[in-house]
C-alpha positions as CSV (number, residue, x, y, z in Angstrom):
1,M,134.3,56.9,81.8
2,S,132.2,56.0,84.8
3,V,132.9,52.7,86.6
4,T,130.3,50.0,86.0
5,V,129.6,47.0,88.2
6,K,128.2,43.9,86.5
7,K,126.5,41.1,88.5
8,I,126.8,37.7,86.9
9,Q,124.0,35.1,87.0
10,T,124.9,31.5,87.5
11,V,123.6,28.9,84.9
12,S,123.4,25.2,85.0
13,K,124.6,24.4,81.4
14,V,125.0,26.9,78.5
15,K,123.9,26.3,75.0
16,A,124.2,29.1,72.4
17,F,125.1,30.2,68.9
18,I,127.5,33.2,69.0
19,R,128.4,35.4,66.1
20,L,131.8,36.9,66.9
21,P,133.0,40.4,66.4
22,G,135.9,40.8,63.9
23,S,139.4,40.0,65.0
24,K,141.1,42.9,66.8
25,S,144.6,41.8,65.6
26,I,143.5,41.5,62.0
27,T,141.5,44.7,61.9
28,H,144.6,46.7,63.2
29,R,146.8,45.2,60.5
30,A,144.3,45.7,57.8
31,L,143.9,49.4,58.7
32,L,147.6,50.0,58.5
33,M,148.1,48.1,55.3
34,A,145.2,50.0,53.7
35,T,146.8,53.2,54.9
36,L,150.0,52.3,53.0
37,A,148.2,51.3,49.8
38,R,147.8,53.4,46.7
39,G,144.0,53.7,46.4
40,T,140.9,53.0,48.5
41,S,140.6,49.7,50.3
42,E,137.5,48.0,51.7
43,I,137.7,46.1,55.0
44,R,134.6,44.0,55.8
45,H,133.5,42.8,59.2
46,P,136.1,45.0,61.0
47,L,136.2,45.2,64.8
48,V,134.7,48.5,65.9
49,A,136.0,48.9,69.4
50,E,138.0,51.3,71.5
51,D,141.4,50.1,70.4
52,T,140.7,49.9,66.6
53,L,138.9,53.3,66.8
54,L,142.0,54.8,68.4
55,T,144.1,53.5,65.6
56,A,141.7,54.7,63.0
57,R,141.5,58.2,64.5
58,A,145.3,58.4,64.6
59,L,145.4,57.5,60.9
60,E,142.9,60.3,60.3
61,E,145.2,62.7,62.0
62,L,147.9,61.6,59.5
63,G,145.5,62.6,56.7
64,V,144.0,59.2,56.0
65,G,140.3,59.0,55.0
66,V,138.5,56.5,57.2
67,S,134.8,56.0,56.5
68,W,132.9,53.6,58.7
69,E,129.8,52.0,57.2
70,E,127.6,49.1,58.1
71,D,129.9,46.1,58.7
72,R,132.7,47.7,56.6
73,V,135.3,50.5,56.6
74,L,136.7,52.3,53.6
75,V,140.3,53.5,53.9
76,T,141.7,56.1,51.5
77,P,145.4,57.1,51.9
78,P,146.4,60.7,51.4
79,S,148.4,61.7,48.2
80,H,151.2,62.7,50.5
81,R,152.5,60.8,53.5
82,W,151.6,62.5,56.0
83,S,149.5,65.4,57.2
84,Q,151.1,67.3,60.1
85,P,149.0,67.0,63.3
86,R,148.8,70.1,65.4
87,N,148.7,68.2,68.7
88,P,150.0,64.9,70.0
89,I,148.3,61.8,68.7
90,L,146.6,60.2,71.8
91,L,146.3,56.4,71.8
92,G,144.6,55.8,75.1
93,N,145.9,52.5,76.6
94,S,146.2,50.8,73.2
95,G,149.5,49.1,73.3
96,T,148.9,47.7,69.8
97,S,148.4,51.2,68.4
98,M,151.5,52.5,70.2
99,R,153.7,49.7,68.9
100,L,152.4,49.6,65.3
101,L,151.7,53.3,64.4
102,P,155.3,54.7,64.8
103,A,156.6,52.5,62.0
104,V,153.8,53.7,59.7
105,A,154.5,57.3,60.6
106,A,158.2,56.9,60.0
107,V,157.8,55.9,56.3
108,G,156.4,59.4,55.6
109,S,157.5,62.9,56.5
110,G,156.6,65.2,59.3
111,R,156.9,65.5,63.0
112,F,154.6,63.3,65.1
113,V,154.1,62.8,68.8
114,F,152.5,59.7,70.1
115,D,151.2,59.6,73.7
116,G,148.5,57.9,75.8
117,T,147.2,57.2,79.3
118,S,149.4,56.9,82.4
119,R,149.3,53.1,82.0
120,L,150.4,53.3,78.4
121,R,153.4,55.4,79.5
122,E,154.4,52.4,81.6
123,R,154.4,50.0,78.7
124,P,157.8,49.7,76.8
125,V,158.2,51.0,73.3
126,A,162.0,51.0,73.0
127,P,162.3,47.9,70.7
128,V,160.4,49.6,67.9
129,V,162.2,52.9,68.5
130,D,165.6,51.3,68.4
131,A,164.7,49.4,65.2
132,L,163.3,52.5,63.4
133,T,166.4,54.5,64.4
134,S,168.7,51.9,62.8
135,L,166.7,52.4,59.6
136,G,167.2,56.2,59.6
137,A,164.3,57.5,61.7
138,R,164.8,60.3,64.2
139,V,163.0,59.4,67.4
140,R,163.3,60.9,70.9
141,Y,161.6,60.2,74.2
142,L,159.7,63.1,75.7
143,G,159.5,61.4,79.1
144,A,161.2,58.3,80.6
145,A,163.6,56.7,78.2
146,G,162.1,53.6,76.6
147,Y,158.5,54.6,77.2
148,P,155.9,56.9,75.6
149,P,155.5,59.7,74.8
150,I,157.7,59.7,71.8
151,E,158.4,62.2,69.0
152,I,159.2,61.1,65.5
153,D,160.9,63.5,63.0
154,A,160.2,61.4,59.9
155,S,161.6,61.7,56.4
156,G,161.2,58.1,55.3
157,L,163.1,54.9,56.1
158,R,166.2,53.8,54.3
159,G,167.1,50.2,53.6
160,G,169.4,48.3,55.9
161,E,169.3,45.9,58.8
162,A,167.2,46.2,61.9
163,V,167.4,44.1,65.0
164,V,164.1,43.8,66.9
165,D,163.8,42.8,70.6
166,A,160.4,41.1,70.5
167,R,160.7,39.2,73.8
168,Q,157.9,41.3,75.3
169,S,155.7,41.7,72.3
170,S,155.6,40.4,68.7
171,Q,154.0,43.7,67.7
172,F,157.4,45.4,67.6
173,L,158.4,42.9,64.9
174,S,155.0,43.1,63.1
175,A,155.4,46.9,63.0
176,L,158.7,46.6,61.1
177,L,157.4,44.0,58.7
178,I,154.3,46.1,57.8
179,A,156.4,49.2,57.2
180,S,159.5,47.8,55.5
181,P,158.0,47.4,52.0
182,C,157.7,51.2,52.0
183,S,161.4,51.8,52.8
184,G,163.8,53.2,50.3
185,G,165.7,50.0,50.0
186,E,165.7,46.3,51.0
187,V,165.3,45.7,54.8
188,R,166.7,42.8,56.7
189,I,164.9,42.2,60.0
190,R,166.6,40.1,62.7
191,W,165.4,39.1,66.1
192,E,166.5,36.9,69.0
193,E,164.4,34.1,70.4
194,P,162.1,33.7,72.2
195,V,159.6,35.9,70.5
196,A,156.4,36.6,72.5
197,S,153.3,35.4,70.7
198,F,155.1,34.3,67.6
199,P,151.8,33.2,65.8
200,Y,151.0,36.9,65.4
201,I,154.1,37.3,63.3
202,A,152.8,34.4,61.1
203,L,149.5,36.3,60.9
204,T,151.2,39.5,59.8
205,L,153.2,37.6,57.1
206,A,150.1,35.8,55.9
207,M,148.3,39.1,55.4
208,M,151.3,40.6,53.6
209,E,151.3,37.6,51.3
210,E,147.5,38.0,50.7
211,M,148.2,41.7,49.7
212,G,150.8,40.6,47.3
213,L,153.9,41.8,49.2
214,E,157.2,39.9,48.9
215,Y,159.5,38.8,51.6
216,R,161.9,35.9,52.1
217,W,163.3,34.1,55.1
218,S,167.1,34.7,55.3
219,G,167.7,32.6,58.4
220,A,165.8,31.0,61.2
221,T,165.4,34.4,62.9
222,S,165.7,36.8,60.0
223,I,163.4,38.0,57.2
224,T,164.4,40.2,54.3
225,V,161.8,42.5,52.7
226,P,162.5,43.8,49.2
227,A,161.8,47.6,49.0
228,P,160.3,49.7,47.8
229,Q,157.2,47.8,47.1
230,V,153.6,49.1,46.7
231,Y,150.6,47.9,48.7
232,P,147.8,47.5,46.3
233,P,144.3,48.7,47.3
234,F,142.3,45.6,48.4
235,R,139.0,44.1,49.6
236,F,139.5,42.1,52.7
237,V,137.1,40.2,55.1
238,V,138.1,40.1,58.7
239,E,137.4,36.7,60.4
240,G,135.9,36.4,63.8
241,D,138.1,37.1,66.9
242,C,139.4,33.9,68.5
243,S,140.4,35.9,71.6
244,S,136.8,37.0,72.1
245,A,135.5,33.5,71.3
246,S,137.6,32.0,74.1
247,Y,135.3,33.3,76.8
248,F,132.3,31.5,75.2
249,W,134.4,28.4,74.6
250,A,135.3,28.5,78.3
251,A,131.7,29.0,79.3
252,A,130.9,25.7,77.5
253,A,133.9,24.0,79.2
254,L,133.0,25.2,82.7
255,T,129.3,24.4,82.6
256,G,129.4,21.2,80.6
257,G,127.5,23.0,77.9
258,E,127.8,23.6,74.2
259,I,128.7,26.8,72.3
260,H,128.9,27.2,68.5
261,T,130.9,30.3,67.3
262,V,131.1,31.8,63.8
263,P,132.9,32.9,61.7
264,V,136.1,31.0,62.6
265,R,138.2,28.9,60.2
266,R,140.1,25.8,61.1
267,A,143.0,27.2,59.1
268,S,143.0,30.5,61.0
269,A,146.3,32.2,61.5
270,Q,145.2,33.7,64.8
271,G,147.4,32.3,67.6
272,D,144.6,32.2,70.1
273,C,142.7,29.7,68.0
274,G,145.2,27.3,69.6
275,F,143.3,27.6,72.9
276,L,140.9,25.0,71.5
277,G,143.7,22.5,71.8
278,V,144.1,23.4,75.5
279,L,140.4,22.8,76.0
280,E,140.7,19.4,74.4
281,E,143.5,18.6,76.8
282,M,141.2,19.6,79.7
283,G,138.6,17.1,78.5
284,C,136.3,19.2,76.1
285,R,135.3,18.1,72.7
286,V,135.9,20.4,69.7
287,Q,134.0,20.0,66.4
288,W,134.7,22.1,63.3
289,G,132.0,23.0,60.7
290,D,132.1,24.9,57.4
291,E,131.8,28.4,59.1
292,G,132.7,27.9,62.7
293,V,133.5,25.6,65.6
294,T,131.6,24.0,68.4
295,V,133.0,23.4,71.9
296,K,131.3,20.8,74.1
297,G,132.2,21.0,77.8
298,T,132.8,18.3,80.4
299,E,131.7,17.6,83.9
300,D,135.3,16.8,84.8
301,L,137.8,19.5,83.8
302,K,141.4,18.3,84.0
303,A,144.3,20.4,85.2
304,V,147.0,21.3,82.6
305,S,150.6,22.3,82.6
306,R,151.2,24.6,79.6
307,D,153.7,27.0,78.1
308,M,151.4,29.8,77.0
309,N,154.0,32.0,75.4
310,T,152.3,31.7,71.9
311,M,148.9,32.8,73.3
312,P,149.4,34.9,76.4
313,D,146.0,36.7,76.1
314,M,144.4,33.3,76.8
315,V,146.0,33.1,80.3
316,P,143.2,34.8,82.2
317,T,140.7,32.5,80.6
318,L,142.8,29.5,81.3
319,A,143.4,30.6,84.9
320,V,139.7,30.8,85.6
321,L,139.1,27.3,84.1
322,A,142.1,26.0,86.1
323,A,140.4,27.1,89.3
324,F,137.6,24.6,88.7
325,A,139.7,21.8,87.2
326,R,140.8,18.6,89.0
327,G,144.4,19.0,90.1
328,T,147.0,21.7,90.0
329,S,147.6,23.7,86.8
330,H,150.9,25.3,85.9
331,I,150.9,28.2,83.4
332,R,154.4,29.3,82.4
333,N,156.6,31.4,80.1
334,V,154.4,34.5,80.1
335,A,156.4,37.0,82.0
336,H,155.5,39.6,79.4
337,L,151.9,39.6,80.7
338,R,153.1,42.0,83.4
339,V,153.3,44.8,80.9
340,K,149.8,44.4,79.4
341,E,146.8,46.6,80.3
342,S,147.5,45.4,83.8
343,D,150.1,43.2,85.4
344,R,147.9,40.2,84.5
345,L,149.8,37.6,86.4
346,H,149.6,39.6,89.7
347,V,146.0,40.7,89.0
348,M,144.8,37.1,88.3
349,A,146.4,35.9,91.5
350,V,144.8,38.6,93.6
351,E,141.3,38.2,92.1
352,L,141.3,34.4,92.2
353,R,142.2,34.5,95.9
354,K,139.0,36.4,96.4
355,L,137.2,33.3,95.3
356,G,139.2,31.1,97.7
357,I,141.5,29.7,95.1
358,P,145.0,28.8,96.2
359,V,147.3,30.5,93.7
360,E,151.1,30.8,93.6
361,E,152.3,33.8,91.6
362,L,155.5,33.0,89.7
363,P,157.9,35.3,87.9
364,D,156.7,34.0,84.6
365,G,153.4,32.4,85.3
366,L,150.9,30.9,87.8
367,K,150.3,27.7,89.7
368,I,146.6,27.2,90.5
369,E,145.1,24.6,92.7
370,G,141.7,23.6,91.2
371,G,138.6,22.2,92.8
372,G,136.1,25.0,92.6
373,A,135.5,28.5,94.0
374,R,133.5,30.1,96.8
375,S,131.3,33.2,96.6
376,P,133.5,36.3,97.1
377,R,132.9,38.8,99.9
378,E,133.9,41.7,97.6
379,S,133.7,42.7,94.0
380,I,136.1,41.3,91.4
381,E,138.2,44.3,90.1
382,A,138.8,44.4,86.4
383,H,141.8,46.7,86.8
384,N,140.8,48.6,83.7
385,D,141.7,45.4,81.7
386,H,139.1,43.9,79.3
387,R,140.5,40.4,79.5
388,I,140.3,40.3,83.3
389,A,136.6,41.4,83.2
390,M,135.6,38.9,80.5
391,A,137.5,36.0,82.1
392,F,135.9,36.5,85.5
393,A,132.5,36.8,83.8
394,V,133.0,33.1,83.0
395,A,133.7,32.2,86.6
396,G,130.4,33.8,87.5
397,L,128.5,31.2,85.5
398,R,129.4,28.6,88.2
399,T,130.0,30.8,91.3
400,P,127.1,32.7,92.9
401,G,127.6,36.3,93.9
402,I,130.3,37.4,91.5
403,E,130.2,41.1,90.7
404,I,132.8,42.7,88.3
405,R,133.8,46.3,89.0
406,G,135.1,48.0,85.9
407,A,132.8,46.1,83.6
408,E,133.1,48.9,81.0
409,S,136.6,47.9,80.2
410,V,135.3,45.4,77.7
411,A,134.8,48.3,75.3
412,K,138.5,48.0,74.4
413,S,138.0,44.9,72.3
414,F,134.3,43.7,72.5
415,P,131.9,46.5,73.2
416,E,128.8,44.2,72.9
417,F,130.3,41.6,75.2
418,W,127.8,42.0,78.1
419,E,124.8,41.9,75.7
420,V,126.1,38.7,74.1
421,F,127.1,37.2,77.4
422,E,123.6,37.8,78.9
423,T,122.2,35.5,76.3
424,L,124.1,32.7,78.0
425,E,122.5,33.6,81.3
426,R,119.0,33.4,79.8
427,N,119.6,29.9,78.4
């Protein structure tokens, strides 16, 4: 993919109605649950982006029928779990795919190799490998221990107990939860706290409940899943992506404007919906409607001190807003951001300094002295990270001369981002 440079135009005050793409997190989970069902499922308003397409293509290599139509996808599981791919299943730099798919592969039979880009090979996968091994899966590393590529020699999972280290990602825990109903016997899943991004565990459990799957809490850090259970075929509507919405909410916050986003529910299980509370703390107003939410910005953004462990993907967005806020903001308890698409703590510090922002990079967070930014003398680098590119697009609404190198990285989660963002520039 060629490197694209995007120049951002400043605006005085944004006002827009934004229809959001489907949630990436929900689309991934819905695809996997449909794969484990008996019969064809229909997923409406799915996210069609690089990461979800990588997951869908991987499922097709396992023999799953995946048919994309206008604003829906039909998923038909094979009669036998699974087809045997001739080649390694390549997952690009999709950490979500690499963490979730091995558990799905392990409930069937066959030999499967999962691999990806050089950056994906630097992102840990040991927690899901260790948990699957404890349930009878045979998994071996084909490179560095603890990292992709991995080979799974699958013959189904037995019941038992699995301990999951979810300190770096809740997706390791979600992977076990999604696959456990298809095990040969009851599975007890335990973990130690803290869990990174715990709201995504709540999202996984809420979707399992909606599909009719049973589970029970067997302690504060333990869930028991009866098995075997059967995922029924389903029709499911994916709500708008709160992570994608955050950049538009932040645009309103930064310019003192107003943005209405749909479809988002006040009762959403998406953890990143909690970013609205951060914006309120910074001085914005949030108003809920029947189908979405409106954010009204302020002329006087206030600095915040926040533990962002439950919504780490919001850290780049918050860091940009903190640069323009009154006072010093402290973002903490997000050390696991160092193993995302980029080392997001380091990258945010490097790129904010290009705008003249005093930043202290901490082992688990950032301290950012607000007050405004200056025009950079060089391009902002996206570091092949969609969230870095989109966060600094927001900064460009207030700071002249911002160009983002690597703008194509938004395809990972929001392929139409620049088209939608440019509607703000024209207002």
